[in-house]
Biopython code that builds the backbone (N, CA, C, O; Angstrom):
import numpy as np
from Bio.PDB.StructureBuilder import StructureBuilder

atoms = [
    (1, "MET", "N", (0.885, -1.181, 0.058)),
    (1, "MET", "CA", (-0.029, -0.109, 0.091)),
    (1, "MET", "C", (0.967, 1.189, 0.010)),
    (1, "MET", "O", (1.986, 1.219, 0.701)),
    (2, "MET", "N", (0.667, 2.105, -0.745)),
    (2, "MET", "CA", (1.135, 3.457, -0.992)),
    (2, "MET", "C", (1.259, 4.323, 0.365)),
    (2, "MET", "O", (0.184, 4.435, 0.954)),
    (3, "GLY", "N", (2.167, 4.845, 0.868)),
    (3, "GLY", "CA", (2.093, 5.878, 1.870)),
    (3, "GLY", "C", (1.485, 7.271, 1.329)),
    (3, "GLY", "O", (1.501, 7.533, 0.126)),
    (4, "VAL", "N", (0.990, 8.077, 2.217)),
    (4, "VAL", "CA", (0.737, 9.457, 1.809)),
    (4, "VAL", "C", (1.829, 10.360, 1.813)),
    (4, "VAL", "O", (2.527, 10.449, 2.824)),
    (5, "ALA", "N", (2.067, 11.060, 0.773)),
    (5, "ALA", "CA", (3.227, 12.024, 0.594)),
    (5, "ALA", "C", (2.848, 13.215, 1.591)),
    (5, "ALA", "O", (1.671, 13.524, 1.776)),
    (6, "GLU", "N", (3.863, 13.837, 2.192)),
    (6, "GLU", "CA", (3.572, 14.908, 3.053)),
    (6, "GLU", "C", (5.035, 15.650, 3.220)),
    (6, "GLU", "O", (6.108, 15.089, 3.002)),
    (7, "GLY", "N", (4.904, 16.789, 3.576)),
    (7, "GLY", "CA", (6.196, 17.646, 3.703)),
    (7, "GLY", "C", (6.635, 18.296, 2.472)),
    (7, "GLY", "O", (7.757, 18.801, 2.451)),
    (8, "PHE", "N", (5.758, 18.351, 1.276)),
    (8, "PHE", "CA", (5.958, 19.007, 0.177)),
    (8, "PHE", "C", (5.223, 20.487, 0.170)),
    (8, "PHE", "O", (4.164, 20.717, 0.754)),
    (9, "GLU", "N", (5.914, 21.366, -0.532)),
    (9, "GLU", "CA", (5.316, 22.660, -0.547)),
    (9, "GLU", "C", (5.784, 23.205, -1.902)),
    (9, "GLU", "O", (6.882, 22.854, -2.336)),
    (10, "TYR", "N", (4.902, 24.154, -2.677)),
    (10, "TYR", "CA", (5.557, 24.761, -3.726)),
    (10, "TYR", "C", (5.130, 26.159, -3.854)),
    (10, "TYR", "O", (3.966, 26.440, -3.572)),
    (11, "THR", "N", (6.028, 27.154, -4.287)),
    (11, "THR", "CA", (5.692, 28.337, -4.684)),
    (11, "THR", "C", (5.943, 28.753, -5.990)),
    (11, "THR", "O", (6.835, 28.265, -6.684)),
    (12, "VAL", "N", (5.063, 29.783, -6.408)),
    (12, "VAL", "CA", (5.229, 30.265, -7.892)),
    (12, "VAL", "C", (5.907, 31.601, -7.823)),
    (12, "VAL", "O", (5.366, 32.481, -7.153)),
    (13, "ARG", "N", (6.891, 31.815, -8.365)),
    (13, "ARG", "CA", (7.569, 33.133, -8.572)),
    (13, "ARG", "C", (6.719, 33.955, -9.369)),
    (13, "ARG", "O", (5.612, 33.659, -9.819)),
    (14, "ASN", "N", (7.394, 35.086, -9.503)),
    (14, "ASN", "CA", (6.651, 36.320, -10.474)),
    (14, "ASN", "C", (6.866, 35.908, -11.887)),
    (14, "ASN", "O", (6.004, 36.129, -12.738)),
    (15, "ASP", "N", (8.221, 35.195, -12.219)),
    (15, "ASP", "CA", (8.453, 34.882, -13.476)),
    (15, "ASP", "C", (7.766, 33.558, -14.003)),
    (15, "ASP", "O", (7.945, 33.172, -15.159)),
    (16, "GLY", "N", (6.981, 32.892, -13.107)),
    (16, "GLY", "CA", (6.269, 31.612, -13.602)),
    (16, "GLY", "C", (6.988, 30.462, -13.188)),
    (16, "GLY", "O", (6.508, 29.352, -13.417)),
    (17, "THR", "N", (8.340, 30.611, -12.467)),
    (17, "THR", "CA", (8.940, 29.360, -11.986)),
    (17, "THR", "C", (8.316, 28.935, -10.810)),
    (17, "THR", "O", (7.860, 29.632, -9.903)),
    (18, "VAL", "N", (8.347, 27.476, -10.941)),
    (18, "VAL", "CA", (7.638, 26.853, -9.531)),
    (18, "VAL", "C", (8.866, 26.265, -8.745)),
    (18, "VAL", "O", (9.727, 25.615, -9.339)),
    (19, "VAL", "N", (8.921, 26.490, -7.499)),
    (19, "VAL", "CA", (9.935, 26.001, -6.636)),
    (19, "VAL", "C", (9.308, 24.933, -5.709)),
    (19, "VAL", "O", (8.491, 25.303, -4.865)),
    (20, "ILE", "N", (9.651, 23.611, -5.820)),
    (20, "ILE", "CA", (9.160, 22.717, -4.853)),
    (20, "ILE", "C", (10.141, 22.162, -3.941)),
    (20, "ILE", "O", (11.211, 21.644, -4.262)),
    (21, "THR", "N", (9.593, 22.345, -2.571)),
    (21, "THR", "CA", (10.463, 22.033, -1.409)),
    (21, "THR", "C", (9.914, 20.693, -0.873)),
    (21, "THR", "O", (8.844, 20.159, -1.166)),
    (22, "HIS", "N", (10.882, 20.259, -0.017)),
    (22, "HIS", "CA", (10.478, 19.013, 0.849)),
    (22, "HIS", "C", (11.060, 19.285, 2.151)),
    (22, "HIS", "O", (12.283, 19.408, 2.219)),
    (23, "HIS", "N", (10.333, 19.397, 3.209)),
    (23, "HIS", "CA", (10.683, 19.571, 4.430)),
    (23, "HIS", "C", (11.699, 20.974, 4.495)),
    (23, "HIS", "O", (12.684, 21.049, 5.229)),
    (24, "GLY", "N", (11.254, 22.013, 3.602)),
    (24, "GLY", "CA", (12.067, 23.262, 3.931)),
    (24, "GLY", "C", (13.190, 23.189, 2.810)),
    (24, "GLY", "O", (13.698, 24.278, 2.542)),
    (25, "ARG", "N", (13.589, 22.251, 2.218)),
    (25, "ARG", "CA", (14.816, 22.167, 1.283)),
    (25, "ARG", "C", (14.312, 22.080, -0.044)),
    (25, "ARG", "O", (13.370, 21.321, -0.272)),
    (26, "THR", "N", (14.876, 22.837, -1.045)),
    (26, "THR", "CA", (14.425, 22.826, -2.297)),
    (26, "THR", "C", (14.801, 21.441, -2.968)),
    (26, "THR", "O", (15.939, 20.973, -2.982)),
    (27, "ALA", "N", (13.717, 20.877, -3.501)),
    (27, "ALA", "CA", (13.873, 19.523, -4.287)),
    (27, "ALA", "C", (13.786, 19.827, -5.637)),
    (27, "ALA", "O", (14.438, 18.988, -6.258)),
    (28, "THR", "N", (13.261, 20.673, -6.401)),
    (28, "THR", "CA", (13.292, 20.885, -7.866)),
    (28, "THR", "C", (12.854, 22.177, -8.137)),
    (28, "THR", "O", (12.124, 22.764, -7.338)),
    (29, "VAL", "N", (13.259, 22.732, -9.282)),
    (29, "VAL", "CA", (12.834, 24.096, -9.875)),
    (29, "VAL", "C", (12.300, 23.804, -11.390)),
    (29, "VAL", "O", (12.973, 23.301, -12.289)),
    (30, "LEU", "N", (10.959, 24.227, -11.471)),
    (30, "LEU", "CA", (10.444, 23.944, -12.842)),
    (30, "LEU", "C", (10.219, 25.227, -13.661)),
    (30, "LEU", "O", (9.700, 26.206, -13.127)),
    (31, "ARG", "N", (10.559, 25.235, -14.804)),
    (31, "ARG", "CA", (10.256, 26.633, -15.508)),
    (31, "ARG", "C", (9.464, 26.374, -16.757)),
    (31, "ARG", "O", (9.291, 25.224, -17.162)),
    (32, "GLY", "N", (9.024, 27.335, -17.317)),
    (32, "GLY", "CA", (8.185, 27.292, -18.702)),
    (32, "GLY", "C", (7.209, 26.282, -18.669)),
    (32, "GLY", "O", (6.370, 26.192, -17.773)),
    (33, "ARG", "N", (7.318, 25.372, -19.812)),
    (33, "ARG", "CA", (6.113, 24.533, -20.223)),
    (33, "ARG", "C", (5.921, 23.539, -19.069)),
    (33, "ARG", "O", (4.767, 23.271, -18.735)),
    (34, "ARG", "N", (7.044, 22.922, -18.380)),
    (34, "ARG", "CA", (6.888, 22.023, -17.388)),
    (34, "ARG", "C", (6.381, 22.548, -16.269)),
    (34, "ARG", "O", (5.674, 21.812, -15.580)),
    (35, "ALA", "N", (6.619, 23.906, -15.845)),
    (35, "ALA", "CA", (5.936, 24.567, -14.626)),
    (35, "ALA", "C", (4.431, 24.693, -14.895)),
    (35, "ALA", "O", (3.628, 24.617, -13.965)),
    (36, "ARG", "N", (4.072, 24.872, -16.077)),
    (36, "ARG", "CA", (2.594, 25.105, -16.422)),
    (36, "ARG", "C", (1.900, 23.641, -16.286)),
    (36, "ARG", "O", (0.784, 23.474, -15.793)),
    (37, "GLU", "N", (2.711, 22.627, -16.786)),
    (37, "GLU", "CA", (2.124, 21.307, -16.719)),
    (37, "GLU", "C", (1.888, 20.790, -15.242)),
    (37, "GLU", "O", (0.838, 20.266, -14.870)),
    (38, "PHE", "N", (3.089, 21.021, -14.384)),
    (38, "PHE", "CA", (2.894, 20.760, -13.066)),
    (38, "PHE", "C", (1.624, 21.453, -12.363)),
    (38, "PHE", "O", (0.771, 20.859, -11.703)),
    (39, "LEU", "N", (1.671, 22.803, -12.633)),
    (39, "LEU", "CA", (0.315, 23.471, -11.855)),
    (39, "LEU", "C", (-0.982, 23.010, -12.317)),
    (39, "LEU", "O", (-1.985, 23.026, -11.603)),
    (40, "ALA", "N", (-0.954, 22.596, -13.529)),
    (40, "ALA", "CA", (-2.410, 22.107, -14.029)),
    (40, "ALA", "C", (-2.541, 20.669, -13.380)),
    (40, "ALA", "O", (-3.693, 20.357, -13.077)),
    (41, "GLU", "N", (-1.586, 19.780, -13.127)),
    (41, "GLU", "CA", (-1.704, 18.526, -12.542)),
    (41, "GLU", "C", (-1.752, 18.567, -11.072)),
    (41, "GLU", "O", (-2.263, 17.621, -10.472)),
    (42, "ALA", "N", (-1.286, 19.537, -10.461)),
    (42, "ALA", "CA", (-1.065, 19.685, -8.872)),
    (42, "ALA", "C", (-2.548, 20.144, -8.405)),
    (42, "ALA", "O", (-2.795, 20.059, -7.202)),
    (43, "GLU", "N", (-3.492, 20.599, -9.234)),
    (43, "GLU", "CA", (-4.891, 21.020, -8.633)),
    (43, "GLU", "C", (-5.438, 19.821, -8.108)),
    (43, "GLU", "O", (-6.000, 19.989, -7.025)),
    (44, "SER", "N", (-5.445, 18.538, -8.595)),
    (44, "SER", "CA", (-6.026, 17.474, -8.082)),
    (44, "SER", "C", (-5.556, 16.696, -6.752)),
    (44, "SER", "O", (-6.279, 16.391, -5.803)),
    (45, "ASP", "N", (-4.262, 16.458, -6.891)),
    (45, "ASP", "CA", (-3.637, 15.922, -5.780)),
    (45, "ASP", "C", (-2.311, 16.348, -5.652)),
    (45, "ASP", "O", (-1.395, 15.737, -6.203)),
    (46, "PRO", "N", (-2.099, 17.548, -4.834)),
    (46, "PRO", "CA", (-0.698, 18.258, -4.812)),
    (46, "PRO", "C", (0.333, 17.536, -4.268)),
    (46, "PRO", "O", (1.403, 17.457, -4.871)),
    (47, "GLN", "N", (0.124, 16.897, -3.010)),
    (47, "GLN", "CA", (1.294, 16.091, -2.445)),
    (47, "GLN", "C", (1.851, 15.058, -3.370)),
    (47, "GLN", "O", (3.054, 14.956, -3.611)),
    (48, "GLY", "N", (0.864, 14.255, -3.903)),
    (48, "GLY", "CA", (1.295, 13.218, -4.702)),
    (48, "GLY", "C", (1.793, 13.626, -5.854)),
    (48, "GLY", "O", (2.636, 12.895, -6.375)),
    (49, "THR", "N", (1.444, 14.762, -6.474)),
    (49, "THR", "CA", (2.027, 15.219, -7.600)),
    (49, "THR", "C", (3.466, 15.749, -7.391)),
    (49, "THR", "O", (4.350, 15.413, -8.179)),
    (50, "MET", "N", (3.698, 16.499, -6.437)),
    (50, "MET", "CA", (4.953, 16.807, -6.028)),
    (50, "MET", "C", (5.950, 15.707, -5.657)),
    (50, "MET", "O", (7.141, 15.836, -5.938)),
    (51, "ALA", "N", (5.533, 14.753, -5.104)),
    (51, "ALA", "CA", (6.279, 13.527, -4.805)),
    (51, "ALA", "C", (6.625, 12.899, -6.103)),
    (51, "ALA", "O", (7.786, 12.517, -6.251)),
    (52, "ARG", "N", (5.812, 12.749, -7.015)),
    (52, "ARG", "CA", (6.097, 12.111, -8.248)),
    (52, "ARG", "C", (7.015, 12.977, -9.128)),
    (52, "ARG", "O", (7.931, 12.445, -9.756)),
    (53, "TRP", "N", (6.798, 14.255, -9.185)),
    (53, "TRP", "CA", (7.668, 15.136, -10.004)),
    (53, "TRP", "C", (8.984, 15.205, -9.516)),
    (53, "TRP", "O", (9.915, 15.337, -10.310)),
    (54, "THR", "N", (9.211, 15.117, -8.068)),
    (54, "THR", "CA", (10.532, 15.154, -7.493)),
    (54, "THR", "C", (11.182, 13.812, -7.488)),
    (54, "THR", "O", (12.404, 13.773, -7.352)),
    (55, "GLY", "N", (10.557, 12.794, -7.610)),
    (55, "GLY", "CA", (11.158, 11.451, -7.616)),
    (55, "GLY", "C", (11.126, 10.923, -6.266)),
    (55, "GLY", "O", (11.701, 9.852, -6.074)),
    (56, "ASN", "N", (10.494, 11.554, -5.211)),
    (56, "ASN", "CA", (10.544, 11.115, -3.960)),
    (56, "ASN", "C", (9.073, 10.446, -3.467)),
    (56, "ASN", "O", (8.310, 10.959, -2.648)),
    (57, "TYR", "N", (8.880, 9.208, -4.157)),
    (57, "TYR", "CA", (7.907, 8.234, -3.641)),
    (57, "TYR", "C", (8.329, 6.963, -3.377)),
    (57, "TYR", "O", (9.519, 6.648, -3.384)),
    (58, "LYS", "N", (7.399, 6.184, -3.138)),
    (58, "LYS", "CA", (7.825, 4.773, -2.675)),
    (58, "LYS", "C", (8.219, 3.899, -3.825)),
    (58, "LYS", "O", (7.441, 3.788, -4.772)),
    (59, "ARG", "N", (9.338, 3.284, -3.815)),
    (59, "ARG", "CA", (9.791, 2.526, -4.928)),
    (59, "ARG", "C", (9.608, 1.039, -4.831)),
    (59, "ARG", "O", (9.974, 0.291, -5.737)),
    (60, "GLY", "N", (9.004, 0.590, -3.659)),
    (60, "GLY", "CA", (8.883, -0.889, -3.590)),
    (60, "GLY", "C", (9.908, -1.523, -3.008)),
    (60, "GLY", "O", (9.881, -2.754, -2.980)),
    (61, "ASN", "N", (10.860, -0.904, -2.511)),
    (61, "ASN", "CA", (12.082, -1.839, -1.836)),
    (61, "ASN", "C", (11.999, -1.271, -0.387)),
    (61, "ASN", "O", (13.117, -1.186, 0.121)),
    (62, "GLU", "N", (10.971, -0.856, 0.425)),
    (62, "GLU", "CA", (11.062, -0.453, 1.530)),
    (62, "GLU", "C", (11.064, -1.785, 2.435)),
    (62, "GLU", "O", (11.689, -1.767, 3.495)),
    (63, "ARG", "N", (10.479, -2.759, 2.091)),
    (63, "ARG", "CA", (10.236, -3.978, 3.029)),
    (63, "ARG", "C", (11.846, -4.633, 3.063)),
    (63, "ARG", "O", (12.349, -4.987, 4.129)),
    (64, "THR", "N", (12.460, -4.722, 1.949)),
    (64, "THR", "CA", (13.745, -5.129, 1.880)),
    (64, "THR", "C", (14.707, -4.392, 2.527)),
    (64, "THR", "O", (15.609, -4.997, 3.106)),
    (65, "ALA", "N", (14.669, -2.994, 2.533)),
    (65, "ALA", "CA", (15.591, -2.070, 3.249)),
    (65, "ALA", "C", (15.277, -2.338, 4.723)),
    (65, "ALA", "O", (16.221, -2.287, 5.511)),
    (66, "LYS", "N", (14.055, -2.617, 5.176)),
    (66, "LYS", "CA", (13.787, -2.744, 6.728)),
    (66, "LYS", "C", (14.259, -3.839, 7.296)),
    (66, "LYS", "O", (14.422, -3.913, 8.514)),
    (67, "GLN", "N", (14.567, -4.946, 6.352)),
    (67, "GLN", "CA", (15.222, -6.294, 6.704)),
    (67, "GLN", "C", (16.740, -6.263, 6.886)),
    (67, "GLN", "O", (17.385, -7.133, 7.472)),
    (68, "HIS", "N", (17.222, -5.188, 6.330)),
    (68, "HIS", "CA", (18.800, -5.025, 6.219)),
    (68, "HIS", "C", (19.369, -4.806, 7.804)),
    (68, "HIS", "O", (18.772, -4.122, 8.635)),
    (69, "PRO", "N", (20.540, -5.464, 8.037)),
    (69, "PRO", "CA", (20.981, -5.390, 9.413)),
    (69, "PRO", "C", (21.218, -4.217, 9.974)),
    (69, "PRO", "O", (21.118, -4.076, 11.193)),
    (70, "ARG", "N", (21.600, -3.111, 9.069)),
    (70, "ARG", "CA", (21.556, -1.884, 9.867)),
    (70, "ARG", "C", (20.455, -1.155, 10.152)),
    (70, "ARG", "O", (20.575, -0.138, 10.835)),
    (71, "ASN", "N", (19.238, -1.556, 9.683)),
    (71, "ASN", "CA", (18.132, -0.971, 9.973)),
    (71, "ASN", "C", (17.281, -1.760, 11.085)),
    (71, "ASN", "O", (16.230, -1.316, 11.547)),
    (72, "ARG", "N", (17.785, -2.824, 11.411)),
    (72, "ARG", "CA", (17.107, -3.574, 12.440)),
    (72, "ARG", "C", (17.349, -2.855, 13.838)),
    (72, "ARG", "O", (18.373, -2.195, 14.016)),
    (73, "ARG", "N", (16.432, -2.992, 14.772)),
    (73, "ARG", "CA", (16.472, -2.594, 16.048)),
    (73, "ARG", "C", (16.028, -3.475, 17.063)),
    (73, "ARG", "O", (16.060, -3.124, 18.243)),
]
sb = StructureBuilder()
sb.init_structure("model")
sb.init_model(0)
sb.init_chain("A")
sb.init_seg("    ")
for serial, (resi, resn, name, xyz) in enumerate(atoms, 1):
    if name == "N":
        sb.init_residue(resn, " ", resi, " ")
    sb.init_atom(name, np.array(xyz, "f"), 0.0, 1.0, " ", f" {name:<3s}", serial, name[0])
structure = sb.get_structure()
């Protein structure tokens, strides 16, 4: 099951540039056509859209990583 994306925010600058941040750190900057496409897509699911556009989403290896010796507690 997919987790809910959180911690993302975006701002639109005066020149149309979109800056996406994750927990206060810049994740990506979009300009021109890509910025317009992102804004259109972000209207329906902003958190999921930002996670997908920045590449920060579940990749399916979380269970394997949890089993790794350095992650055991």
